[in-house]
N, C-alpha and C positions, 0 to 999 in steps of 0.2 A: 687100715682103708675097709670097709663096713662093705660092700660090694648089695645090700639085697638091702642099705637102708635109704627108707624113706625118702622121693621125694618133691615137697607144694610147692609149684612158684609159680601159680596159674591162675589167673582167675575166677575159671571155670572147679578146678577142682578144692570140693568139699569133702569131700575123706584117702580115705585109705584103697576103698576098688576103685573094681577091676574099668572101670565104661565111670569114675567119675569126670574123666573129661574128650566125653563121648562128642562133642563138634569139631577139640582139639586132636580127636585121634580121628573122627571120623576124614577132616581132612586134610591130613598123609596122601588122601584118589588123586590131590591136584601135580607130586611128585611121581604117581604114576601113571597118569593121565598124561603129563609134557612126556616123558620116558617113553610111554609105547609110542607120540606122534612124532621123536625125535626118533625114534626107531625105523620106524617106514622109513625117513629123509634122506636117510642115511644108507638108509642098505643099500649092499654095491654101489655108492661110494667110494671104497676103498683107499675109508677114511676112520682109519685103527685108532688116533685117538677119542676120535668123535663117537665112532663105539665105546669105549668105555666108558668119554664121559657119559655114558646115556645110563650104562650099568652101574655105575656111583648113584644117577639120579636117582636110580631106580632104586638102587640098596639106602640112601635117606628118606625116602618116604617109608621104608621098612623099616629102618632106624628111629624116626620121626611118627612113626603107630605103638614101635614096642615102650620110646615113653612119654610116648602119653596114653599109655595103660597103662604097664607095671611101677611108672613115677620111684624106682630106684637112681643108685649110684649106676646101677652096670647096662641098667636101659639107658643113661644117660652118656656115658661111652659113645654105647650105640646110635644113639642120634646123632652126637657128635660128630665124634672121626672121619666119619657117609662127607661131611661137609671138608674139614679140615682136605682130605682126600682129594673132593673133586676143585677145590680154593689150587691147592699145588702142581694137578696135572693141566689143569684151565689157566697158569700162569706158566708150567714149562713150556705148557701144546704154542701159547700165544708169543713166548720165548722165539720157542722152535720155526713159527711161521710164520706171527706176522713181524718180526721185525732181523727173518733168518739168521739166526744164532747159529755158529756151530753146539754140537752137541752139552759136551761136557760147558761148555758159556751159560746155556737156556739152562742148564742145570745148574748152576754156583745162583747165575745171578734170582733163577727160583727160590734154591733156599735164605735168600737174604732175605724172603718175605719175614720170615722170622725175628730177626730183625731191627725191622722195617712193624712191621704191627708193634710188637715190644716198643717201640719208640712213644710209636703215632699213635695210640688206644688209647694212654691216660691225657694226654691231649687234647681228644679231640668229647673223651668223658670228661673234662675238663670245662674244655669254653661251648659246650653243647649242651641245656640242662635237662637232665631228664633220661640222655643217654643211656646213661649208667651204666648196667650189666655188657650192652649191646656195642659197647664197646668197641671189640673185635668185630663185629662186624659192619663197622662203618669204617674202619682203615682199607677192608678187603673193597667197599662200595668207592673211596678215594682213590688205591690203586688204578681201579676201570677207569676214570674218568680219567686219573694222567696219562695211561696209555693211549685214552680212548682223546682227548687231545693233541695228545705226541704224533698222532698216528691219521691225522684230518687228511697232509700234505702229501700226506705219503699214499693211503691209503682211504678213501674221503669215505664211504659207500662201509668199511671199517671200524671207523673207529667214530661216524655217529651211530651204527648200531652196538658200540660201547658203552655210549653216554646214552643210549634208550636203557640199554643192561643197569646203568649206572641208575636211572633217573629210577627205573623199578625195587633197583634194592635199597633205595633212601622211604620208599614209600612204606616196602616191606618190611625195613629196621623202626620204620617210625610207627610203624600197629602194633610190633615187637615190641617198643620202647613204652608206650602209652599202654601194654596192657593191667595194670598193675595199680595207675593211679586214675584206671575208669574205674573199679570194683567196685565202687558204692555208687555209684548212679547207673553204672552196665557192667552185675554179676556177670553172663558167659565170659565176657573179656575182649583182645581183640586179637588174643595171639592165634585166634585164627585165619586171622586175613594174614600172616605174618606168612602161614602153610603156603596160603592158597598163592602171592604175589613172588614166596618163596620160585614156585615151583615153574611160575611163568618165568618166571627169570632165570631161572637159570637152561632152564629149554630153549630161549632165545640169549644166549647167550650162548650153546652148541649150534645154533640157528645157523647165529651169525660168522662162527670161523668152515660151517657149511659149508658158505657164503662165500667168506673168501677163498677159499680152497679151491671152489670151482672158478669163480672167476679168474684167474694165477691161471686155474691150467688151460683156459678155455683163452688169455691172454700168450701163453706160451703157446699158441695150434695146436 
């Protein structure tokens, strides 16, 4: 694998220069803003997993910035890897604290995300026109919906919060999937909206967890 190979995957990029995607690059500040806001909200709350998610959220912004400036294979890895880590940490957090599973059960169910996504992504790509390479993210939206619906009876506020997060993610994925399709009519593309909405969504998911834990502590007296 040539880690320095150039990747040209978005409407905005016209050549291999560093600032060929200025809007896609700059809008990664959405992740940093969300991370800063959530850092202030979870600070002092004794929620180590929330703090970890905040750090990963900031790293996502940096990784995505690197990809939309360098546009190479190694930068693509720096872009995708933190997103995968965030997904896994959040699933583990949900299993541990929303479902109150033992540590090893929460970890095992988190690992099940890989076969779930492997089996589900092709189905979503087949049944949703134009989803294409965004199908992997569609599996995440579907999983959040499943968790949200199942939690509505047990923890209504948390369930609703997850469903709101899923709705934001669906909108975000839509803009990501539309990017290539609108190139001729809108050369800037729509990928930048993926950054803005995704930053909002990830910050919101941390907020859902923060509220859940504070409510659980209040209920325990």
